[in-house]
Each structure stands twice: as structure tokens, then as C-alpha cells.
N, C-alpha and C positions, 0 to 999 in steps of 0.2 A: 147703379150704374146699370148697361142697360146690355146681354148680351145678343150678337150681331149672330143672323143665321144666312140662311146661302140662300142668295135672291137668285141664280144662274150659276148652273153647270157646263162649262166649253170644256166636249172629252179632245185629245190631243190625239191626232190625226199620224200617220205613219207618211213622214217623206223626207227626201232629201237635201240638203249641201252642197255650200261648198265644192268640190272635188269628188261629191257623193256618198257623202258622209247620213247614216242613216238617220236621222233623229223622228220625232215627236213633237209634234208645235199642237203650242192650246192655243191661247192669247196669239193672235198676230200671222194666225192662218190666213185670215182675209182682212182687207183695213178697215173694218167696221166692227170685228172681233178685238176690240182694243181694254184697259180697265187705265184710265188717265192718270197716272203722269209713263204707267208701262205699257210699252209699245210691242212685245214678245218678249214670249217664253217659250223653248225650246228644253227637254230633256232627251239624252243621248245616253245610249249606255249596253255593252256589248262586251264580249269575251273573241268574238268572231272580227278577226283583223281587218277583215274583208268590210265592216260594217263602217269603219273608220281614219282603217291606215292611208285614204287619199288626203285626207287632211283641209283643209283653207289655205289653201294657197293665197299671193296677195291678191285683196281684198282695199278700197275704199272706203270710209266712213265718215261722212259730215253728219253731226245737227244732235247727235244726241250720243248716251253712256253706255256697255255692254259692260256687264258683271258676268265670266265664269267662273264655274266654281267646281272644282276636282273632286269628289269624291273618289274616284278613284282613276289611274291613272299617272300616265308624263305629256307633258303638253308643253313646245315651245313657241314665246310671240318673237318674233324680232320686225321690226318696222322699217318702214324707210330712211330712216335717218343713224340705221345700222344698233337701236337701243333692242338689247336681249333678256325675255322674261320667262327662268321655268315655274312652272306650271305642274304644283304633286298633291299627293293624296293630301286632301287638309284646305289646300290650299285655293286663296281666290287673285282672281287680276280684274282692279277695276280700272277702265279705260274710258276718258272722255276724250270721243270725238272729240268734243268743238269742230272747230274751221276744219279742219280733217287730215284725216291720216292712214297711212296706208300699211296696211299689217297681215302679218301671215302666223298659221295657227296650224304646225305640222304635231304629229305625231309621234312622239319620238321611244315609243315601240313597237314590238315588229306582234306581238303576242298579249295574251293576259284583258285581264277586264278596261277597259274603259269606262265612266261611268260616270256623269257630271250634271250642269244646267245653265245656259244661257240666257241674261235677260236684257232687252235692250231697254233703258227706261229715259225719256222724251228733256229736254233741253227746251226749256221758257228762251220766246226768242231772245229776250235781251244778254242769253249764257251760246246760245250756238253757234257764235265765232270766237267764242274763246280760244289761246294756244293749247294744241292737244295736252290732254298729261294721261298719265299708268303710275298704278299700284301695285304693283304686286305684296301680297300680301298672305306671311307664312304663317304654315298648320299653327304655330304655335300663337300667334301673336290674335290669332278668335277666342273671344273669352265663352269660355260655354256657363253658362246657367245651372245649377243643378236646382231642382224643388223634389219635393216629395211627388213620385213616381214618375221620372223621366230627367231632362237638361233639353238644355238647346246654345247651339254654336248659336252664338249673336254676329253677325259678318256686318249689318248696321242698325243704325238708329238706339233708341234707349225701350231697353225691356225695366217696368217699377214693380217689382213681386216683395210682396214684404215688406214695404216702405222703402228700402231702400233700391235705387235706382243704379244696372246695369249697363252701360255702357261700348256698345258693336267697337268691334276693329274701326267704322266709318259712322261716325256723329256729322252729323247737320246736313248743309245743302236746300236749297227751296224748293226743291220737292219732300225732305223728312223723310228718305226713305229710311223702314223698318225691312229687312231680312234675316228673318229664323231657323233653321233648321231646328227645327224640334223629332224631338225620340220621346217614346216614352214607352215603360214598360206598357205588358202583359195586365187588360185594364186598369191601367194607369190613366190619370186625368191632369186637368190642373188649366187654369182660365187666366191668359195673357190678356194686364189693358194696351187695347189699340185706341188713340185718340181719335174723337170721331168729328176731324177736320180729315184725318186720312183716308183714303177707298182703302182696302183690303180685300185678298183673298188666301186661301190657302190651298193647295197643292201637296195631296197625299201619293207616295209617293214607294211606301211598300206597307203591309200589312192591312190591317181596318180601322174605322176613326168614323166616329160621328158628332157634328153637333149640334147639341139638344138632342130631336126627335129623330133627326136623316143622320142614313147614312153618307159620309162623303166616297165618294165616285174617286176609285183613282184612277192613275195618270190623269185626271180632270183640273183643272181648272176653275174653282174653285167659288166665284164673286156670291161676295159677302153684302148684306142691306146693311141700312145707318144701325148703330149701335159703337159703345166704348170697351167692349171687349170680346174676344174671344175665349168661351168655352172647348174644350176636346176630350172624347173621350178615349180610350183606345180600345181597340177588342184584344180578343181573347193570343191572341198571337204578335203584339205589342204594334204599333207603329210607328212611320217615320211622314212627317211632310215639311213643307215648304211654307212659311207664313210672311205673306208680302205687304206691307201695306204704305202709297204715299201723299204725299199730296196735289192733291189735280191744279193744273196747270190753266187747265181750261181754256186751250189756241188751238187755233184749227192745224192742222193736221194733214202734212201733204206728204207723203212719202213716194220716193222713186226706188225700190234693190232696198240702199246700201246708203241712203242721201234719207232725210227728213227735216224738214224745213215746213213755213207757214204759209207760202205762197207759192204758186206753180211759175211764175217771174224766178225767185230765188230758188227752185232746183234747177231751172234750166241755164241760168246764172252759177250754180253748184258741176254743171256737165260741162261748162263750157268752161270754168276754173281745173277740175279733171283734166281733161283733152290741156288746155293747155302748162298743166304742169305748176300754177298755184293754189289749189287745193291745199295743198302737203307742202309748201314751199318753205315754213316755219318749223322750229323741232319742238318735237313734244317731249314732253320735260316729263321724266322718271322721279317717285317719291316712295 
């Protein structure tokens, strides 16, 4: 077994999106700063309603998936065909934009903490024009895998510990995404297998932790080198971090705002489809 080490650290940068929601963006802050198949990772978190109350009014997507993980707060999703989904503490919405969807994500609170992450996961060319669909995953439906020194909420993928395979709330898919929220007790440590065929990163968002001899930078996407396991140890205040991995697609990426395709011509067609009302003409499917 070979431990993965930090190859590159991408500090998140403060920015705003939607109607002025304050976020921190690591991968995706520039078109060249990505980790195939991941396009973007945003962290949002504030107790000041002014930072989030404007939300994300109606906007389109095509060609990829969004995974919204709500740690604290309440957000309402609505799309152009009348589907609604509540996202509350600990819940996840996994939306496949596919050929097109127009949706909004609006806070349902006027005070208190709102905290979480949104990940953009690319789709291969053969799947970019699939019908749109989404899954609302309730907190109780996300498996918790406990180990000596901590625990992991397994949003996607499969973790094998002590010879036992633990499937997450979402499994399979061309990119084989692995998405775990790992919480370590003070001084706790764990070694998690990550298949060598997957590209991987970790994002430390609470406490302190290290991979091998390297301290992890907080609020940064730490891109990992080749290997087949991730060994992490928390500092004396404990730690909480995201472990993300996926099979690279190895296809060209052409992005224009909320549209992600493979060629410029496909982007031009997407813009025409959006203008002509064709982009979201089909019924998104909830599951």
C-alpha cells in the first residue's frame, strides 16, 4: 500500500456568486485550476444573513453535476418544472444538470448559521445530454462509518475498512466519485483506501491535521499524488475535512459560466438552446 502525499495546495479565495452570496472557492477559481473530474469546490459559511440571504435566483446549467452538502442551515431548491426540494442540516442534493435545467437555491432563514459546500462534478461527453434529474438525500440516509479515532459521513463511493466495504448514499457512475466528510478526534488518525485509478484531494475546514509529515493547509484544496491510501492525523483540537476522489474523464473541457461542454461549438449551441427555450424543455426527474 502506498500513501498519497500532497502534490499541490490550492488556497481558497473569497468571492461571491449568485445574487451576492459570499463564498470561498478553491478549485475552479480559474479554468486551469481543476482536478479531473472535479470542476469547482465552493465553501460557504456565515452567521451574518447579509452574506447569504440573497441566495441563488433562477439560473441554468448544462453538462455536469452539482453536489450541495448543507452542514448547517436551510435552503430551498426549485426548478423550472415545479420540482421542490428542502436542503437542511446534514442533507445533500445531488443534481445532474445533463442536457439542461433552470433552478434556484434560496435560503429559508433570515438569521443563524448557514454553512456547507457545493461541488461541481463533470460528466463525460456521452452523458452531457442525458435528461436532468436530482436526488434529495436526507441526513439519516447518509451512512456514518465509525473507526478508532473518528468517523466519516459517506456521501458517495465505497470505503473499505478492516476488510468491510461500506457503501455511501450514492454509488457507481462513470466517474466513480468518492465523497466523505471525515471527522477526527483530537490526536485521532485513520488510513482510508482510495483506489489508484482515482484522482484525489482533501479539504481541511476545521481544526488541524497532517498527511504524513506535511501539515494540511486549512481552507485549501490539497491535491494528492499517486497512491492507493490516504493517511491523515488530527492535531490536538481535532479536525474535519472532505475527502474527494474520482476517475478522470480525460476529455477537453470548455466552460462558459454555468455551461460545461467539450467544444466551443457545443457551447454556442447551448447558448442558442437557452435563448430559444430548448435547454430545459424536458422534465427533470427527482429520485
